[in-house]
C-alpha positions in Angstrom: 63.6 -10.1 -29.4 63.4 -10.8 -25.7 60.2 -12.6 -24.7 58.9 -9.9 -22.3 59.2 -7.3 -25.2 56.8 -9.2 -27.4 53.3 -7.8 -27.9 51.9 -11.0 -29.3 52.8 -14.5 -30.5 55.0 -15.0 -33.5 54.4 -17.8 -36.0 52.2 -20.8 -35.7 54.1 -23.2 -33.5 51.4 -22.9 -30.8 48.8 -24.4 -33.2 50.8 -27.6 -33.9 50.3 -30.9 -32.1 53.1 -32.2 -29.9 54.0 -35.6 -28.6 54.1 -36.2 -24.8 57.9 -36.7 -25.2 58.2 -33.3 -26.8 56.3 -31.6 -24.0 58.4 -33.4 -21.4 61.5 -32.0 -23.2 60.1 -28.5 -22.9 59.3 -29.0 -19.2 62.8 -30.4 -18.6 64.3 -27.3 -20.2 62.0 -24.9 -18.3 62.7 -26.5 -14.9 66.5 -26.5 -15.4 69.0 -23.8 -14.3 69.3 -22.9 -18.0 66.0 -20.9 -17.8 66.7 -17.4 -16.5 64.5 -16.7 -13.6 64.9 -13.8 -11.2 61.5 -14.2 -9.5 58.5 -16.5 -9.2 56.5 -14.8 -12.0 56.9 -17.5 -14.6 56.4 -20.4 -12.1 53.2 -18.7 -10.9 52.0 -18.2 -14.5 52.7 -21.9 -15.3 50.8 -22.9 -12.1 47.9 -20.8 -13.2 47.9 -22.5 -16.6 48.0 -25.9 -15.0 45.0 -25.0 -12.8 43.0 -23.7 -15.7 43.9 -26.7 -17.8 42.7 -29.1 -15.1 39.3 -27.4 -14.9 38.5 -26.3 -18.4 36.3 -28.4 -20.7 36.8 -26.4 -23.9 39.7 -26.3 -26.4 41.0 -23.2 -28.2 39.2 -20.8 -25.8 40.5 -17.4 -24.6 41.5 -18.0 -21.0 43.1 -14.6 -20.3 40.7 -13.5 -17.6 40.9 -16.9 -15.8 44.7 -16.9 -16.0 44.9 -13.4 -14.6 42.7 -14.3 -11.6 44.7 -17.4 -10.9 48.0 -15.5 -11.2 46.8 -12.7 -8.9 45.4 -15.2 -6.4 48.4 -17.5 -6.3 50.9 -14.6 -6.0 48.8 -13.1 -3.2 48.9 -16.5 -1.4 52.6 -16.9 -1.8 53.2 -13.3 -0.6 51.1 -14.0 2.5 52.5 -17.4 3.4 56.2 -17.2 2.3 57.7 -14.4 4.4 60.5 -13.6 2.1 61.0 -11.3 -0.9 60.5 -13.4 -4.1 63.0 -11.8 -6.5 66.6 -13.1 -6.3 69.1 -10.8 -8.0 72.9 -11.2 -7.7 72.4 -13.6 -4.8 70.2 -11.3 -2.8 66.5 -11.4 -2.1 64.6 -8.3 -3.4 61.0 -7.2 -3.6 59.2 -7.7 -6.9 56.9 -5.2 -8.6 53.9 -7.3 -7.7 55.0 -7.6 -4.1 55.3 -3.8 -4.0 51.8 -3.4 -5.5 50.3 -5.9 -2.9 51.9 -3.9 -0.1 50.6 -0.6 -1.5 47.2 -2.1 -2.1 46.9 -3.4 1.4 48.0 -0.1 3.0 45.7 2.0 0.7 42.6 -0.1 1.5 43.6 -1.0 5.1 43.6 -4.8 4.4 44.9 -7.1 7.1 48.0 -9.1 6.2 46.3 -12.3 7.2 43.5 -11.9 4.7 43.4 -14.3 1.7 42.5 -13.1 -1.8 39.3 -15.0 -1.7 38.2 -13.0 1.3 38.4 -9.6 -0.5 35.3 -7.8 -1.6 34.6 -8.0 -5.3 35.4 -4.4 -6.0 38.7 -4.7 -4.3 39.6 -7.8 -6.3 38.9 -5.9 -9.4 41.2 -3.0 -8.4 44.0 -5.4 -7.3 43.8 -7.4 -10.6 43.9 -4.3 -12.8 47.5 -3.5 -11.7 48.4 -7.2 -11.6 47.3 -7.4 -15.2 49.8 -4.7 -16.2 52.6 -6.7 -14.6 51.5 -10.0 -16.1 51.4 -8.5 -19.6 54.6 -6.5 -19.3 56.9 -9.0 -17.6 55.5 -12.5 -17.8 53.4 -13.6 -20.8 56.1 -13.2 -23.5 58.8 -14.6 -21.2 57.1 -17.9 -20.5 56.1 -18.2 -24.2 59.7 -17.9 -25.2 60.9 -20.4 -22.6 58.6 -23.0 -24.2 60.0 -22.0 -27.7 56.7 -20.4 -28.8 54.8 -23.7 -28.5 52.7 -23.4 -25.3 50.1 -20.8 -26.2 49.0 -18.0 -28.4 48.9 -14.6 -26.8 48.0 -11.0 -27.7 48.5 -8.3 -25.1 46.4 -5.6 -26.6 43.5 -8.0 -27.2 44.1 -9.6 -23.8 44.0 -13.1 -25.3 45.6 -16.4 -24.3 44.8 -19.6 -26.2 46.5 -22.7 -24.9 48.0 -25.2 -27.3 45.6 -28.2 -27.5 48.2 -30.9 -26.7 49.6 -28.9 -23.8 46.1 -28.4 -22.4 45.4 -32.2 -22.5 48.9 -33.1 -21.1 48.5 -30.6 -18.2 45.0 -31.9 -17.5 46.3 -35.5 -17.3 49.3 -34.6 -15.3 48.1 -31.9 -12.9 49.6 -33.3 -9.7 52.9 -34.2 -11.3 53.6 -30.7 -12.7 52.4 -29.0 -9.6 54.9 -31.0 -7.7 57.7 -30.0 -10.0 56.7 -26.3 -9.7 56.8 -26.7 -5.9 60.3 -28.3 -6.1 61.5 -25.5 -8.4 60.2 -22.8 -6.0 61.8 -24.5 -3.1 65.2 -24.7 -4.8 64.9 -21.1 -6.1 64.2 -19.7 -2.7 66.8 -21.7 -0.8 69.2 -18.8 -1.2 67.1 -16.7 1.1 68.0 -18.9 4.1 64.4 -18.8 5.3 62.9 -22.0 6.6 60.5 -23.0 3.8 59.6 -26.6 4.8 56.3 -25.7 6.5 54.9 -24.0 3.4 56.3 -26.3 0.7 56.0 -29.7 2.4 58.1 -31.2 -0.3 58.8 -34.9 -0.1 62.3 -34.5 1.2 62.7 -30.9 2.4 66.4 -31.1 3.0 69.0 -28.5 2.1 71.4 -31.1 0.6 68.9 -32.2 -2.0 69.2 -30.6 -5.4 65.6 -30.3 -6.7 66.7 -29.2 -10.1 68.5 -32.5 -10.5 65.5 -34.3 -8.9 63.1 -32.9 -11.5 65.6 -33.7 -14.3 65.9 -37.3 -13.2 62.1 -37.9 -12.9 61.5 -36.4 -16.3 64.2 -38.5 -17.9 62.5 -41.6 -16.4 59.2 -40.5 -17.8 60.6 -40.1 -21.3 61.4 -43.8 -21.4 58.8 -45.0 -23.9 57.6 -48.0 -21.9 57.1 -45.8 -18.8 55.5 -43.1 -20.8 52.9 -45.4 -22.3 51.9 -46.6 -18.9 51.9 -43.1 -17.3 50.1 -41.0 -19.8 46.8 -41.8 -21.6 46.6 -38.6 -23.6 43.7 -38.4 -25.9 42.5 -35.6 -28.2 
């Protein structure tokens, strides 16, 4: 079954403990061209998980509500600051369901385009997140879960539950800046096709059209998988 069709996790892979090398393999696969990606949904969900992992102090906790707010906030920010449609289909830039909802929401409640999510009144945040939740559950939760071969988290849509795998949580907490940089690289590469100048927003290390950021991520992760480098780079503890 396709990931987005799943109503909840299958099996117990999310409960197992994984080595740093195994998580690096998963990240390498996710950030490659092999992972089907028509929009930024899965990247924004992963960014939301990284943010929650960095701040949380508890293991095996339901983080659904926190992830939903991060997801809604980050997508709002990208929609405001990257002036391009964020779905790429058959080589063309198209508007995503969440972009349509943000546009409708702003028109309905007469919200200025320059306003950030954090500046919204609490009742408006709640309304915005209700529809965002529908999109997150329908299109994204199961898809990212499948991309990480059912290892990254437990989820249940009807119960509105996400519980992050313990070793992923610790790995993400320890490597917050690194993975956020890879997410930014991947977004930059993904949106190159739009021919919009993205350098100002992304501020990537070498924002040049001739650099293949898919390859750059792959090479960096290969270096990290070297055992000697890995031992020095990551001090993962449970």
